[in-house]
N, C-alpha and C positions, 0 to 999 in steps of 0.2 A: 143270319144264321139267330136262332135262338141260345142263350147259354141256360141250359137247367141246373139248377142247386137245389138243396136240400132248405126248406123252408125255414127250418130252424136255423143252419147254417147265418156266420155274420160277415158279410161282404160290401163292399163298398162303402166302409166305415174306416175314416182315419184311426192311426195311434195317438195315444193321447199324448198331447206335446209336454213332456215330463222330464227330467233327467238331461238337463241341458245346461248353458250357461247363460245367465242371463245378458251378462257383460259383454263377453265373450261373443257371442252372438246377435249384439246389438253395435252397428257399426257406427252407427250416429251418435251414441253415447261417447262410445269410446274414444271416437276424435274428438268430440267436444270436450274431455276432461282434461285431456292432453293441452289443447289447445288453450282452456280456462285456465293453465296454470296446474293441475293436479295429478303430473302427470307419473310421479312419483307414487299414488296411491293405486297403478294400473292392477299389479298384483294383488293388493288386498281385496280390492274391488272384483278380480276376478274371483276368488276366493268366495267370496259374499256370495257372490251371483249364480256360483254354480251350488253354495248351499241353498239358495232358495229356489232354484229351479229343480230341484229334487223329487221325486214323486213323494217322498214323505212329506217334506214342505208344503208342497200341496194339501196332500191330505191332513196334518197341522189345521192349517187355512182352512179348509172345511169344518173340521169338526169344533172349533174355536166359533164357527157364525151358527152351526146348527145347536152347540150345546150352550146358551148364550147365559151373560153374568144373572146372577140373583140374588137379592139385596135379603140379607139378614138385620133389620132391625131390631130385633131383642133377642134374648136368649130363652132359653126353654121354662125360664122362672120369671120373665116378665124385667129384666133388666136389658138396660137400652145395648145394643151393640154397634148399628149404623156400620154395618161391615159387609162387603160383598166378595160373593163366593166366584171364582173364577172356572173354566175347564182344563184339565190338565195342557189340553193344545195352548189355551190361550197363555201360560207362565211359560209353556219351551219358547215361543216365537217372541216375547216378551224379552228372556233370558238371552236368546241370539241376538235379538236388536242391541240390547243394552252391550252385549258383549262386543259387538259392533262396533259399537260408540256413537249410533245414529241421534243418541241422546245428548251428547256433549261433546264430540271427540273434536271440533276445533275449538272450545275453551279448553282442555287438558294438553292437546298438542297443537296449538296457534301457531303453528310453519304458515307459509305461504300457500296457497291453495286448499286449505284445510276447508274453508268452506262449498268450495266447488267439492272435493273428494266429498265430504258429507253427503252432498245432495244428491252426487248419485247414487248413493249407498241407499240413499231415503227413494229417490224413485224407483229403484227397482225393488225396495220391500213394496212400495204401493204397487208393483204387479201382482204381487201375489198375498198379502191381509193388509188392508187398511185400518183395519180398525187399532192394532198395536203401534199406528204411528197418532193416535193423537195422545195420549200420555210423552212419548220420545218429543214429540214433535214442542210442546208448552214445556218442558223442558229444558228442553235447547232454547227455546225464545226468555226462557226466566232468566238463565245464569247472567246477564248485563243488567238487569231491574235488581235481582236479589244483590249483586255486587256494590249496588250504590246504598247499601248499611252495611259499613265493617262488622259488624259483632254478629251479624246471619250471614253475611259468606263465611266468616270464621268457623261456624259450627255447619253448615248445612253444606257449604262450599265441596270440602272434600267426599261429603257422601253422594251427591249426587255428580259429581265428576268421575265417582268409580264405575268400573266397566262390571260390577257384580250385583245380579239384579236380585232382589230381596223384596220380594210380597209378602212377608213378615206384617200385621200389624201390631206393631209396637212402638215405644219410642225411638226417634232416629239415633240417639245417640249409642243403642242397642243393635243399629241395621250395619250390614256392611253396603247399602246403594242407599239411595232415594229418588226420588221420582215429585215433577211438579206441575199440579192443576193451575187451572186458573175457576171464577166464578165473575160472570160482568153483569149478564143478560137478568133482567129481573121479568114479570109478569106484565107491569105497564109500557115497559120499554126494550126495546130489543137493539138495535144499532145506536138508538137515542139515550146511551148510559147516563147522560146529565138529568135524566126523570129518576135516574133508581133512589129508591127510597130507605134502604136500610140504612140505620142510622150506627153510629160510632162515637162513643163515648170515652173520653182521657181519662182512665183512672193512674196513671202516672206519666205527666207528659214530660217529664225529666229524660225518662228509657223510652219514651214514645208508645207507650203499652195504651191499648184501646179496650172497651168492649162492644161489641157487635151485635145488633139487635134488629134483625128484617129476614130476608129470602134471597134466594138465586132461584129461578125460573130452568134454569139451564146449569148444570154444576159438573164442567165435564170433568172424568173420568177422576171418579169420587173416591179410587180410590188409592189416588198419589198421596202422598205424606206430608205433602203442604198445599196452599195454593197462593194465590196474586186476586184479590179480590178489590173491586170498588166500593166505597160507602162515602157517607152524606158528612163529613165531620165539621165542626163548626165554620172552620174556613170556606167550604164545601169540599166537592167530590175529590177523596183522596183515595191512596194507594195503599192497600193493606196486607201483609205477610201471616196468612193463617193457618199452623200448623195442627196435624190431627190431633196430636199428643202434646200436652203442655209441658216446659222442665221438671214439674216435680213427677212427673211420671204418671200423671191421670189424662184422660181423654178428655178435648176440646169437647166445649160445648156445641156442636155440630150435629143438627138431627136429620138426616135423609129421611125423607116422606118416601120417595118413590122412583122407580127408576122408568125412564123414560121409554116406549114399546117405538123402535123409529124406522122408518124403512130401509134404509142400509146401517153400515158402521156398527151391525149387531154386536160383532164380538168384544166390543168397548160399552162400557157401562157411563150413562151420563144420565142425570139423574135431578132431581127437584130437593132443593136442602133448606132448614131453618136455622138459622143462628139466634140464638138463647143465651146472649151473656157469655158468646164465642170472644176469647181471647185472640188479640193480633197484633201486629206491631207495626205502626206505621214507618213505610218505604217513601222517601222524598218529603215533599211540602205539604203540609196542607193544603187541601185548595188543588195541588198540581197534579191528581189522580191521573188525568189522560195523560198527559205527557211523558209522567213518569213510567205507565204502563207501555205508552204505545210503541216503544221499543219491543217489547215482546212481542207486540202485532206485527211489525214488519218481519222477523223472524216466521213469527208460526204463517204468516200471509205468502211468501216465498212456499214454506212446506204445501199450501194448498195446493198453490201452483205444479210442485214436483210430484206431489200425490195425483192429482188430474194428469198429468202428462204419463205417470206411469200406469195409471188407467188405459189410456190410450195405447200404449204401445204393450201391453200384452193382449188388449181386444185387437190390435192388427196383426201381431203375431201370433194367437189363435187363426185370423179368419183365413192368414197367407197360407195357414200350415192344413188347414182344411180344404181349402179349394185345391193346394197342390195336391193332396190325397184322393178327392170325393170324384166321382165320375156322372156326368147325367147328358144324355142324349149322344152317348157314346166320345165323350170327348171329358179332358178335365176338366173342372169349373175355371182352373186357372187360366187355361188353352183360349177361353173363349171371350170374345172382344169385351162383349158388356162388363161380365165380371171381372177383367183387366184393367178393364175404366174405375169401375169401383176401388178394387183392391190399391192403384198406385194413387188414387185421390187420398185413400186413407194413409195410405203410407204418408204423400208428402205432411199432410195434418199433420200426423206424431212426430216424425222428422222436427219440422217447424217447431212444435210445442218444446222438444227437444234443445235444440238451439236455442229458444227464447230464454227459457227455464236455465240453464246453464250458464250463459251468459248474464243472466243478474245475480246468480251465486257467484262469480267473479267481482259482483261489486260490494259484494258482501265482505269481499276477503280486502277489496283495494278501498276502504271506506275513509279513510284518511285524505285520500286524492280528491281535490273538488270536483272533476267532473263524474267519478265514478261515486261519490255521494250522492249527486246531482239525481245520475241512471239509477241508485238504489231508491230514492226516494219518488220519483215519478216512474218508473217502469213497473216498479213492484206492486202495486197496487192496478196498473194495468194489467201485466202479466197473469195476476190472480183472476181479475175480472175474463181476461180473454180463452186464455185456457183452462178455467174451468166452466165458462158458456160452452164450448166446442165441445167436451168430453162426453155429454151425454148423447149429444148428435152422434159423436163419432161412434161410440159404445152402440148404439143403437142401430146403427148401418152395419157393422162389425155381427152381431148378433145375428143380422138376417141372412149374412153370409153361411153362418151355421144354421141357418130354417131353426126346424124345431130340436134340434141339438143344442142351439144356443139360447133355446128360451127357456129352458127347465132347468132346475136348481143343480143335477147333477153334475153340470160342468161349469169353468169358472165364469163365463159370461153373463148370468144372471145376475150373480153375485155382481161386479165389475158394474153393471149397469145402476143395478139398486146404491153401490155405494157413489157414484158418481157425483149427484146433486149436493151433498152434504159441505164438497169444498168450496162453493157458488155460496153458499146462506154462510158458515163458520166465518168468523172473522171481517164478518161486511159482507155484505148483500152488495151484486151489481153495481147498483146505482149510490151504494157510498166509496163503493172503489173508486168509479168513473169521478167524483165529487173530490177525491181526495188524491186524483193524478192531476186534475186541475190545480188544486191546492199547491201542488208540490213545483207546480210550472211558475208561481206567483213568488216563491221563497227566494231564487235569485235572477238575478237582471238575463244572466247571461245564461239562462238553463237551456231555453229553446236551442243556442248553438251550442252547447253539452251534449243534448240528446240529437241532435242531426249529426253530430260527429258520425255517429254508428253509421246512417247511411250516407254520409258523404263520402266514408272510406270507401263505400261499394263504388262509388260517383265511376261510369263509363262501366261499369262492367256488365250492364245491361240497361237500354233504353226504357222500357218499360218501368222499371225499379223508379230510373231518375225522372220520367213524368211524375209517378207515382208521387213520391218524396217532394218534388216540388211544389206540389201543389197542396200537400198537407202541411208541407214548412209555413208557407203562405196562410193558409186558413189559423195554423197556432198559432201567428202572430196577429191576428182577427182582436183588436181589443174587444167589439161587442159581440163576440161568441156567444151563443146563446147556451146557457147551461142544459138546457131540452135536447142539445144534438150530443151531447159529450159520450154518450154509446158510441155514437159512430166515430167520437172522434178518437177516444181507445181503441178501438176497431183499425182502425187507418194505423195509427202508430205502432200498433204492435206487428199489423202487414206488413210497417215497412222495415220495421229493424229487423224481422222475422226474411223478409224477403232480403238485404243487405247482409245479413250472416248466410243466407243459403246463397248467393251470389260468390260472396268470398270464399266461403271454406265447404260445400257440399260440392257432389259429383256435377257435372253439368244439363244432365238427364232432370235432376230433382230440383235444381234453380230454375231449368227452362221451364218444366211444367208448375213451378208454383206461381213465377212469374206471368206465364200465360193464363192462367185459372184464376188467380185473387189479384191481380194486380192490372191489367190489360182487355178487359173484358167484363161484363153484368156476369157475374160469379153464379153459376146454379143456384139451384135451391137445393137440391141433394149433393152427396158424393155420386161421383161418376159420370162427371158432365166434363170432363175436359177435353182439350182438344184431340180429336182422331191423330195426329200429325206425329204427338211426342213418343220417346221413346218408355213405354210403359213396363216394356218388360223388365228393363235394366232398375228401372224404381223401385217393380216388386220384389227382382233377388236380392234388393239391398239388404230389404227389409223384412226379409225373410230369416226367421232362427234357427240357427247353426247347432243340430244334436251336439251333444259334447261327445 
């Protein structure tokens, strides 16, 4: 029978996925929060997830990315301003994020599980709007570095820890809150920061006050109140605290040259900057800039993985939602065998990323324990490498599930896709992460055993995982390992830890599918290549977002 309808009637289109609880509708995340030690945060996370899932919040995200920042380098009389103007939607999203404590909650309320709770909040924020994560991530990571200098910590930490967002361009003493950015990359060197040419000249060695002359090719979130930057002092590369305003109430000598025209992350401003005798304060020792600032990088790398995990989760939620409503060839998409295979495969990948990222966050909560410190040191760069590499591939497949509706800018998938690559690039490319992972293994004689404890805890739960992990452990102990294979090593390490987490904690259908597809055979080169014998429907049902 032929179904007739008016050509202008809208039929067979899914309703928008809005007005739902991102936390309550995400079983894997809720379980991970409790498992990793932040069960006390569930109600607050549910409230945050409900706000993020509102139609109005998704609309704020759309507007913030459609109406991008504008540099106001001069006023109408020709005086330097070096200000960045943002759409009101940006400020609304920032106010909510700061109010939630995504920028600093573990430092203002350092109870057990604080980093896990914040990780869950950050992950959900990544599902909706990623540009606002840049300033909150850098502020979160900067606190331990700033704390190394007592006078700066005394004046700045109360404003940084405040949950009141204050976008005003004025001295920090006159503000209710402050945010911190960073600047490391220069034209001649990206990851190789030792080639930085910005010069630091001491003007008051007693107080550690310097003048900076030089530039930064990528200056992240230039609207922040202060920045951690690297510059060459007489003793070598050093870390400096660079405020936008000086203690006497005058603007510091930062000259914003232009804003970057980026593929994604368009709601957020990234700039080029020149320092014309800009005043900065030394943090740590001269010549020890990289060890001083690397603490910040550890936290921001975690956030890269969390952000990518959020992107993946939202892409899966959109794909499952669409397939559950859309009909083709007289059947819903979700009821068709090939589509079920694709959706289940996407769901497994996203759940594994959640388990990995949240387990890594637990190591930040317990870094005073030697095993957790080793996990944090080794796995943070590895999870940043792996999850951030998987996100663009997964989102591209999810986009195909939606077809043309996924490719256009009207919906969220296109923006998710454009956002995904930056997390692999920012805070160290994939090769840098793999090298850093292996350096971590060399820092402690028993580091391999401490990491291997993750899969040994699952021993006997799945024979495929046991075989895979044993082979990996043998290779990790090979002293002649070639640097050229480190990407493959990082991949296998992440698969082994993911498999162990899922075997121990996920429903049997999810763990079985992960081990069968990722550990026990040649992995298909595209999503949708799971063995047909698996319980795909259970996996899809678990990934389906639940309407509020």
